[in-house]
C-alpha positions, 0 to 999 in steps of 0.5 A: 643230386648236385646243387648249384648257386649262381652269383650274378654281377653286373646288369639286368641282362646278366640277371636274365642270363642267370635265370636262363642258366638256372632253368637249363641246369634244373632241366638237366637235373641239377638243384638250384639253391640261393646260398653258396653254403648249400651248393656243390657248384658255384657259378659267378656270372661276371661283368667285364664292362668297366675296370671296377666291374672286372675287379669285382669279378676277380675278387668275387671268384677268389673269395669263393675259391678261398672260402669254399676249397671243396666246391667247384668254382666256375667263372661265366659271363662277360669277363670270360667272353672277353678274356677267357684265355687270360683268365684260364691262364691266370686263375688255374685254381678255378674249375671252369670257364664259360663265356656268354656267346651261347648260354648252353656253354655254361651247362656244358662246362658244368657237366664236364667239370662234374662228370669228368672231373676235368677243367673246362673252357668254352667261349663261342662267338655270340649266337642269336638269343634263343631264350627258354621259358624261365622257371627261375626269376631272381628279381623282386617278386612280381617283376621280370626283365624281358630281353628283347634284343642282344648285342649292339651296333652303335660302336661307341669308341669307349664301349666293349659291349659289341666285342662281348655281346656281338652285333644287334640281334633282335628277337622276333616280335611274337616270341617276345609277346609269348614270353610276356604272356607266360610271365603274366600267367605266373603272376608277374605284373611289371614287365621291364623290357631290356637290351643294349639299346631298345631304340635299335630294336627291329632294325635287323628284322624290319620291326620297331620298338613302337610295333612291339609296344603296340603288340604288347598292348593287345595283351589283356590284363592289369600289368605295366611295361617299363623300358630301360636303356635307350641310346640318345642318338636315335630315340624312337619318337613314335613310342610316345604315341604307344604310351599315350594309347596305353597308360600301362606303358610307364612314361619312364626313359633310361637315357644317358645325358649327351656330352655338350662338346662336339669334339667329345661326341666325335671322339665317342663316335656318337652319330648325333650332336650336342643339339640332340 
């Protein structure tokens, strides 16, 4: 059996991707380990959002390559999705490169590297997010992230997320409810909903964040729901009613401060103004 270690850099959405990758590799017969010294293959799930994250990803890949010369080192994630050609050219010492447009590309790269002994590069355009039931959770015990959407349509001028993750793709409401039930059955008691912008959930499938919260409120049990990442220009006020009806929905919002300058907001391609 070949053993795989996954090092996750960046945000909670990357953590969910790593959990998905681990689950799919396990289903293919690979062992998942928690220490790089125990692995035959090391996957670095990179972030490519800002310069410091890019530098961290490059340094981490080089560290593993230099520290473990006999192991297979594979770069995956956002940095590869954005710069696959440049990385494969500039870092020939790595064994494989896989973007995050389709998570199965990571599995394909691993199998090509292991079975054929050849370098592999795969980067496809983002596809609709189709999660598998995760058998691995890498966060705190009792807590799990649930990705309710992928991509973003806000197109802020400074942000590369739509370039990397594509446009908004909301998951079906019942699909999310099913995943939450499965996680609760495994002992999870804190469900943290994530996406590039939760406030945009459902704009592409005629649903809304409040409808999702109301559906999750129908699930019995002693658990809490937390929300992360809401864009300030279109906060869905009706979710306050959902929170009032169900105290299990934590009154916590992860919202960036708006700039006070109309000129800067315009340059950022924000749709609101300094009053909102």
